C-alpha positions as CSV (number, residue, x, y, z in Angstrom):
1,M,-56.8,65.4,-36.2
2,T,-57.3,63.1,-33.3
3,E,-54.1,62.3,-31.2
4,Q,-53.6,58.5,-31.0
5,T,-52.5,56.7,-27.8
6,P,-49.0,55.2,-28.4
7,K,-48.8,51.5,-28.2
8,P,-46.8,50.0,-25.3
9,T,-43.3,49.3,-26.2
10,K,-41.8,45.8,-26.0
11,N,-39.7,46.8,-22.9
12,R,-42.8,48.1,-21.1
13,T,-44.6,44.8,-21.7
14,W,-41.8,42.8,-20.0
15,L,-41.9,45.3,-17.2
16,Y,-45.6,44.6,-16.6
17,I,-44.9,40.8,-16.8
18,G,-42.1,41.1,-14.3
19,L,-44.2,43.1,-11.9
20,F,-46.9,40.6,-12.1
21,V,-44.5,37.7,-11.4
22,L,-42.9,39.6,-8.5
23,A,-46.3,40.3,-7.0
24,A,-47.3,36.7,-7.3
25,V,-44.1,35.5,-5.6
26,A,-44.5,38.1,-2.9
27,T,-48.1,36.9,-2.3
28,L,-46.9,33.3,-2.1
29,V,-44.1,34.2,0.4
30,V,-46.6,36.2,2.6
31,V,-49.1,33.3,2.5
32,G,-46.3,30.8,3.4
33,V,-45.1,33.0,6.3
34,L,-48.7,33.4,7.6
35,M,-49.3,29.6,7.3
36,N,-46.0,29.0,9.1
37,I,-46.8,31.4,11.9
38,Q,-50.2,29.8,12.3
39,G,-48.7,26.4,12.4
40,K,-46.2,27.5,15.0
41,K,-49.0,29.0,17.1
42,E,-50.9,25.7,16.9
43,E,-47.8,23.8,17.8
44,A,-47.1,26.0,20.7
45,T,-50.7,25.7,22.0
46,Q,-50.3,21.9,21.9
47,Y,-47.2,22.0,24.1
48,P,-46.7,20.5,26.6
49,L,-48.5,17.3,25.7
50,K,-51.0,16.4,28.4
51,V,-50.8,12.7,28.1
52,V,-50.9,11.8,31.7
53,E,-51.6,13.4,35.1
54,I,-48.4,13.6,37.0
55,A,-49.0,12.6,40.6
56,A,-47.4,14.6,43.4
57,D,-45.3,11.6,44.5
58,E,-44.2,10.6,41.0
59,L,-40.4,10.2,40.8
60,D,-40.0,8.2,37.6
61,P,-38.6,10.6,34.9
62,A,-40.1,8.3,32.2
63,V,-43.6,9.2,33.4
64,W,-42.9,12.9,33.3
65,G,-41.4,12.4,29.9
66,M,-44.8,11.3,28.5
67,N,-45.8,15.0,28.8
68,F,-42.4,16.5,28.2
69,P,-40.7,14.2,25.6
70,V,-38.1,16.7,24.4
71,Q,-36.8,17.4,28.0
72,Y,-36.9,13.7,28.8
73,D,-35.0,12.7,25.7
74,S,-32.2,15.0,26.6
75,F,-32.2,14.1,30.3
76,K,-31.7,10.4,29.3
77,K,-28.4,11.4,27.8
78,T,-27.0,12.1,31.3
79,A,-26.6,8.3,31.3
80,E,-24.3,8.5,28.3
81,N,-20.5,8.7,28.6
82,Y,-19.5,11.7,26.5
83,G,-15.9,11.1,27.4
84,P,-13.3,12.9,29.4
85,T,-12.5,16.6,29.4
86,T,-9.0,17.8,30.5
87,Y,-10.0,17.9,34.1
88,G,-13.5,16.3,34.3
89,G,-16.1,14.9,32.0
90,S,-18.2,11.8,32.4
91,E,-15.4,9.2,32.2
92,P,-15.0,7.7,35.7
93,Y,-11.4,7.5,37.0
94,S,-9.6,7.5,40.3
95,K,-8.6,11.0,41.4
96,L,-6.3,9.5,44.0
97,E,-4.3,7.8,41.2
98,R,-4.2,10.9,39.2
99,V,-3.2,13.1,42.2
100,P,-1.4,10.8,44.7
101,A,-0.9,13.7,47.1
102,M,-4.5,13.5,48.0
103,T,-4.0,10.3,50.0
104,R,-1.7,12.1,52.4
105,I,-3.6,15.4,52.4
106,W,-6.7,13.4,53.6
107,A,-4.8,10.9,55.7
108,G,-7.2,9.3,58.2
109,Y,-10.3,10.3,56.3
110,A,-12.4,8.1,54.0
111,F,-11.6,10.2,50.9
112,S,-8.0,9.0,51.1
113,K,-9.3,5.5,50.3
114,D,-11.8,6.3,47.5
115,H,-12.4,9.5,45.5
116,N,-13.5,9.2,41.9
117,E,-14.7,11.4,39.1
118,D,-18.5,11.4,39.0
119,R,-20.6,10.4,36.1
120,G,-23.8,12.1,34.9
121,H,-26.8,12.9,36.9
122,A,-28.4,9.6,35.9
123,Y,-25.9,7.9,38.2
124,A,-26.3,10.2,41.2
125,L,-27.5,7.3,43.4
126,Q,-25.6,4.5,41.9
127,D,-22.2,6.2,42.2
128,Q,-22.9,6.9,45.9
129,L,-24.0,3.3,46.6
130,D,-20.8,2.0,44.9
131,T,-18.3,4.3,46.7
132,E,-16.1,2.7,49.3
133,R,-16.6,5.7,51.5
134,V,-20.1,4.5,52.6
135,K,-18.6,1.2,53.6
136,I,-15.5,2.4,55.4
137,V,-17.4,4.8,57.7
138,E,-20.9,4.6,59.0
139,Q,-22.5,7.5,57.1
140,P,-25.7,9.3,58.2
141,G,-28.9,9.3,56.1
142,A,-28.2,12.9,55.4
143,C,-25.7,11.7,52.7
144,A,-28.7,10.7,50.6
145,N,-30.0,14.2,50.5
146,C,-28.7,15.0,47.0
147,H,-28.3,11.5,45.6
148,A,-31.9,10.1,45.8
149,A,-35.2,11.4,44.5
150,E,-37.0,9.7,47.4
151,T,-35.4,12.3,49.9
152,P,-38.3,14.7,50.1
153,Q,-40.9,11.9,50.7
154,L,-38.7,10.3,53.3
155,I,-38.3,13.6,55.1
156,A,-42.1,14.1,55.1
157,E,-42.5,10.6,56.6
158,M,-39.6,10.5,59.0
159,G,-39.1,14.2,59.9
160,W,-36.1,16.3,59.2
161,E,-34.1,15.0,62.1
162,G,-35.1,11.4,61.7
163,F,-34.1,11.3,58.1
164,N,-30.7,12.9,58.8
165,H,-29.5,10.7,61.6
166,T,-30.8,7.4,60.4
167,P,-27.7,5.4,59.3
168,Y,-27.3,5.5,55.5
169,N,-26.9,1.8,55.3
170,E,-30.4,1.4,56.8
171,L,-31.9,4.1,54.7
172,K,-30.5,2.9,51.4
173,E,-33.0,0.1,51.1
174,Q,-35.6,2.7,50.4
175,L,-33.6,4.5,47.8
176,H,-34.2,3.5,44.2
177,T,-34.1,6.7,42.0
178,G,-31.2,9.1,41.4
179,S,-31.9,12.6,40.0
180,S,-35.5,13.1,39.0
181,C,-37.7,15.8,37.4
182,A,-39.4,16.0,40.8
183,D,-36.2,17.3,42.4
184,C,-36.6,20.6,40.6
185,H,-40.1,20.9,39.2
186,D,-43.6,21.2,40.5
187,P,-45.7,18.4,38.9
188,D,-48.8,20.6,38.5
189,T,-47.2,23.7,37.0
190,M,-43.7,22.6,36.1
191,A,-42.4,25.7,37.8
192,L,-38.9,25.4,39.3
193,R,-39.0,24.6,43.1
194,I,-36.7,23.9,46.0
195,T,-37.3,20.4,47.5
196,R,-34.3,20.2,49.9
197,P,-34.8,21.8,53.3
198,A,-31.0,22.4,54.0
199,F,-30.9,25.0,51.2
200,I,-34.0,26.8,52.4
201,N,-32.7,26.9,56.0
202,A,-29.3,28.3,54.9
203,M,-30.9,31.0,52.7
204,E,-33.2,32.0,55.5
205,K,-30.2,32.5,57.8
206,R,-28.8,34.8,55.1
207,G,-32.1,36.7,55.1
208,I,-33.1,35.4,51.7
209,D,-36.7,34.2,51.1
210,V,-36.4,31.7,48.2
211,T,-40.1,31.9,47.5
212,Q,-39.6,35.4,46.2
213,A,-36.8,34.4,43.8
214,S,-37.1,35.2,40.2
215,R,-37.2,32.5,37.6
216,Q,-33.6,33.3,36.6
217,E,-32.5,33.1,40.2
218,M,-34.3,29.7,40.5
219,R,-32.2,28.5,37.5
220,T,-29.3,28.7,39.9
221,Y,-31.0,27.9,43.2
222,V,-32.3,24.5,42.1
223,C,-28.6,23.5,41.4
224,A,-27.5,25.1,44.7
225,Q,-29.6,22.6,46.6
226,C,-26.8,20.2,46.2
227,H,-23.7,21.7,44.6
228,V,-22.4,23.3,47.8
229,E,-20.2,22.9,50.8
230,Y,-22.0,21.3,53.8
231,Y,-21.5,19.4,57.1
232,F,-23.5,17.3,59.5
233,Q,-24.4,19.3,62.6
234,G,-24.7,17.9,66.0
235,E,-25.7,14.5,67.3
236,N,-28.6,14.3,64.8
237,K,-26.3,14.9,61.9
238,L,-28.5,17.7,60.5
239,L,-27.4,18.6,57.0
240,T,-26.2,22.2,57.2
241,F,-24.7,24.7,54.8
242,P,-22.2,27.0,56.7
243,W,-23.3,30.3,55.2
244,E,-24.3,32.4,58.1
245,N,-21.3,34.7,57.7
246,G,-21.3,34.6,53.9
247,L,-20.1,32.4,51.1
248,S,-16.3,33.1,50.9
249,I,-13.8,30.6,52.2
250,E,-12.9,33.0,55.0
251,N,-16.6,33.3,56.0
252,I,-16.9,29.5,56.0
253,E,-13.7,29.1,58.0
254,Q,-14.9,31.5,60.6
255,Y,-18.2,29.7,60.9
256,Y,-16.5,26.3,61.5
257,N,-14.0,27.9,63.9
258,D,-16.7,29.5,65.9
259,A,-18.6,26.2,66.1
260,G,-15.4,24.4,67.1
261,F,-16.1,21.9,64.3
262,K,-13.8,19.4,62.6
263,D,-14.5,16.7,60.1
264,W,-11.6,14.5,61.2
265,T,-8.2,14.4,62.9
266,H,-5.3,14.2,60.4
267,K,-3.7,10.8,60.8
268,E,-0.1,12.1,60.4
269,T,-0.1,15.6,61.9
270,G,-3.0,15.4,64.4
271,A,-4.5,18.6,63.1
272,P,-8.3,19.2,63.4
273,M,-9.2,19.1,59.7
274,L,-12.1,20.4,57.5
275,K,-13.1,18.5,54.4
276,M,-14.6,20.8,51.8
277,Q,-17.2,19.4,49.4
278,H,-18.3,20.4,45.9
279,S,-18.5,24.1,46.5
280,E,-19.7,25.1,43.1
281,F,-22.4,27.6,44.2
282,E,-20.1,29.4,46.7
283,L,-17.3,29.8,44.1
284,F,-19.6,30.7,41.3
285,S,-21.2,33.4,43.4
286,T,-17.9,35.3,43.4
287,G,-17.4,35.1,39.6
288,L,-18.2,37.5,36.7
289,H,-20.9,35.3,35.3
290,A,-22.9,35.4,38.6
291,Q,-22.3,39.2,38.8
292,S,-23.7,39.5,35.3
293,G,-26.9,37.7,36.2
294,V,-26.0,34.4,34.4
295,A,-27.5,31.3,36.0
296,C,-26.0,27.8,36.3
297,A,-28.6,26.5,33.8
298,D,-27.6,29.1,31.2
299,C,-24.3,27.3,30.6
300,H,-25.0,23.7,31.8
301,M,-28.6,23.6,30.5
302,P,-28.6,26.1,27.6
303,Y,-31.8,26.9,25.8
304,V,-32.4,24.9,22.5
305,R,-35.2,25.3,20.1
306,E,-37.5,22.4,19.1
307,G,-39.8,23.7,16.4
308,S,-41.6,26.7,17.9
309,V,-40.7,25.8,21.4
310,K,-37.7,27.0,23.4
311,V,-36.6,24.5,26.1
312,S,-33.7,24.0,28.4
313,D,-31.4,21.2,27.3
314,H,-31.6,18.7,30.1
315,W,-28.4,16.9,29.2
316,L,-26.5,18.4,32.1
317,R,-22.8,18.3,31.2
318,S,-19.6,20.3,30.9
319,P,-20.1,23.4,28.7
320,K,-16.7,22.6,27.3
321,V,-18.2,19.9,25.1
322,N,-21.1,22.2,24.0
323,V,-19.4,25.5,23.4
324,A,-21.5,26.5,20.5
325,T,-24.7,26.5,22.5
326,A,-23.4,27.1,26.0
327,C,-21.0,29.9,25.3
328,Q,-21.5,31.5,21.8
329,T,-25.0,32.7,22.7
330,C,-23.3,35.5,24.6
331,H,-19.7,35.4,23.5
332,K,-19.2,36.2,19.8
333,F,-16.0,34.4,19.3
334,S,-15.1,31.2,17.6
335,E,-15.3,27.8,19.4
336,A,-11.6,27.5,19.2
337,E,-11.0,30.8,20.9
338,L,-13.5,30.1,23.6
339,T,-12.2,26.6,24.2
340,A,-8.6,28.0,24.4
341,R,-9.8,30.5,27.0
342,I,-11.4,27.8,29.1
343,E,-8.2,25.7,28.9
344,T,-6.0,28.6,29.9
345,I,-8.1,29.2,33.1
346,Q,-8.2,25.6,34.0
347,D,-4.5,24.9,33.2
348,R,-3.4,27.8,35.4
349,T,-5.7,26.7,38.2
350,A,-4.4,23.2,38.0
351,Q,-0.8,24.5,38.3
352,L,-1.7,26.3,41.4
353,L,-3.4,23.2,42.8
354,R,-0.2,21.2,42.2
355,S,1.8,23.9,44.0
356,S,-0.6,23.9,46.9
357,E,-0.4,20.1,47.2
358,E,3.4,20.3,47.3
359,A,3.3,22.9,50.0
360,L,0.8,20.9,52.0
361,I,2.9,17.7,51.8
362,A,6.0,19.8,52.9
363,A,3.9,21.1,55.9
364,I,2.8,17.5,56.8
365,D,6.5,16.3,56.6
366,G,7.6,19.2,58.9
367,I,4.9,18.5,61.5
368,V,5.6,14.8,61.4
369,A,9.4,15.4,61.9
370,A,8.6,17.7,64.9
371,R,6.4,15.1,66.5
372,E,9.0,12.4,66.0
373,A,11.3,14.7,67.9
374,G,8.8,14.8,70.8
375,A,6.8,17.9,70.0
376,T,3.4,18.2,71.8
377,D,0.0,19.4,70.5
378,E,0.5,22.6,72.4
379,E,3.9,23.2,71.0
380,L,2.6,22.6,67.5
381,N,-0.7,24.4,67.9
382,T,0.2,27.2,65.5
383,A,1.5,24.8,62.8
384,L,-1.6,22.6,63.2
385,Q,-4.0,25.6,62.8
386,L,-2.1,26.8,59.7
387,H,-2.2,23.2,58.3
388,R,-6.0,23.2,58.8
389,A,-6.4,26.6,57.1
390,A,-4.2,25.8,54.2
391,S,-5.8,22.4,53.5
392,M,-9.4,23.6,53.5
393,R,-8.5,26.3,51.0
394,W,-6.8,23.8,48.7
395,D,-9.9,21.5,49.1
396,F,-12.3,24.4,48.4
397,I,-10.9,24.7,44.9
398,S,-9.8,21.0,44.4
399,S,-13.2,19.5,45.2
400,E,-15.1,22.2,43.2
401,N,-15.9,20.9,39.8
402,S,-14.9,23.7,37.4
403,T,-11.1,23.7,38.0
404,G,-11.3,27.4,38.6
405,F,-13.5,28.4,35.7
406,H,-16.5,29.4,37.8
407,S,-14.4,32.2,39.3
408,P,-10.8,32.3,38.0
409,Q,-9.5,35.3,40.1
410,E,-11.1,34.0,43.3
411,S,-9.6,30.5,42.7
412,A,-6.2,31.9,42.2
413,R,-6.5,34.1,45.3
414,V,-7.6,31.1,47.5
415,L,-4.9,28.8,46.2
416,A,-2.2,31.5,46.7
417,D,-3.4,31.8,50.3
418,S,-3.3,28.0,50.6
419,I,0.3,27.9,49.5
420,D,1.3,30.7,51.8
421,L,-0.4,29.2,54.8
422,A,1.1,25.7,54.1
423,R,4.6,27.2,53.9
424,Q,4.0,29.0,57.2
425,A,2.9,25.8,58.7
426,E,6.1,24.1,57.5
427,L,8.2,26.9,58.9
428,E,6.4,26.8,62.3
429,A,6.9,23.0,62.5
430,Y,10.6,23.3,61.8
431,K,11.0,26.1,64.4
432,V,9.6,23.6,66.9
433,L,11.8,20.9,65.5
434,M,14.9,23.0,65.9
435,Q,13.9,23.9,69.4
436,K,13.5,20.2,70.2
437,Q,16.8,19.3,68.5
438,G,18.5,22.2,70.3
439,A,17.1,21.1,73.7
440,Q,18.1,17.5,72.9
441,A,21.6,18.5,71.9
442,A,21.9,20.6,75.1
443,A,20.8,17.7,77.2
444,E,23.2,15.4,75.5
445,A,26.0,17.9,76.0
446,Q,25.1,18.2,79.7
447,L,25.1,14.4,80.1
448,I,28.6,14.2,78.6
449,S,29.9,17.0,80.8
450,N,28.5,15.3,83.8
451,Q,30.4,12.1,82.9
C-alpha cells in the first residue's frame, strides 16, 4: 500500500501566506532604504552648490550664500532680536543704567559715558559706529579690526602699522560691512582661516603656530581673533593681545605692569587704570569645556542636519536660548535642568560682581577722602596700585560675555580676589587719611598751645 503525502493543514497555509507577506514587506523596506541611501549620496555630492565663483576679495555674505544657502539663511538670523536673556541676549540696553556703579568705576574713561549690550554679529560695524565712545575720544583705526570685514584688505593696502594708527573717524568712510563669511573662511576651500594679524602675532609669541591647528582648534581660534582682551601698543597703536606670560588675569596684569601701561587715569582717585575688554577666550581657556576639547562653535554654532548634510548653525547666539541643540548633544539632562544649571552659575557670578562693585566704590571713596585731606600720590601709592588691581579683575569678569559660565570656578576666584584687593585699597586709603587727620589735629593743637 502506497503511503500518501498528507495535505497541508489550514494553519500551515496561513503560515506560508504570512511568510510571503513578511518577505515582501522586508523587500520593500530594503529597497526603500537603498533608494534613500542613494538619494542621500546624490544629495551630498551636490553640496555645496557651485552657483558662483567666490572672489578672493568678496565680502558680501549674500554672494557666499548663493553657494551655501543653508549657512547663509542661519547667518541672516544674527540680525534678528531673539530677546533678552537674564544677563545678555540681543536686546540692546544701557549697562550703565543697569549697573550705575560702572560710571564711577570707569570715571574719566569713555566707557563711563556709553556702554551698551551688543546685538548680533550682523550689527558688528553699526553698533561701533553708533557708540558715543568713538565720538568722545579720538580712536585709532585698530578699533575697526573686529568690527569690519574690510579690515584684512585695508591692512594689505595700508600696512599693519598704517591701518592701526590711522584715526578711526578717517578710516570709517571705507567700512561698510560688519561680520562676513570672509572673516573666517577661505573662499576657495571654505576651510577655516585666521584673517586678523593680532591673533597670529600673539599666538606666535606663545610658541603656537596656528597653521598647524586642528579643525576643532580652529573652531575656537576663529572666534579668538576678536573675543579677547587687547590694547593699543606704542605710538602706532598696534593692536596687541597681552598673552606673552599666559592667559590668566595674573599673567595679563604682569604683562601690563612690566610694560608700564595704563589705559587711563582714574578721574576720582588718580590711579593708573587698566580697562579689560571682552576676554571670552582667556576665561574660556581655564574652564572645563576647553579642558575637554570643546570648541566655541560647539555651543554657539552647534551642528544641525539639513537632509544628508551636517552643517554648523551660523545663527551665533547665546546657547541658553538653544539648549536642546547646544547642550543636550553632550549633556543627557532635561532642558529645564540644564537651564537651571546655567542660571545658578550666572546668578552666583552676578552676586560676586555686585559685591566687587561695592568694594570698589568703597575703595574709591576712601582714596578720595584721603586726597581731600591732602594726601599725595606717593602717600597713596599702595592704595592706588590695589585699586588698579582690584578694578581690572572685576572688569575681566564683568566685560566677559558669559557672566561666569565659561569658567565658573575661575570667575569666582578672580572676583574674590577683586573684593579682597578693593577692601585692602580702602583700608590703605583710610590709614593715610587717619595719618593726615592725626597730623592736622596735632598741628591744630600746637597752634592753640602757641597762642
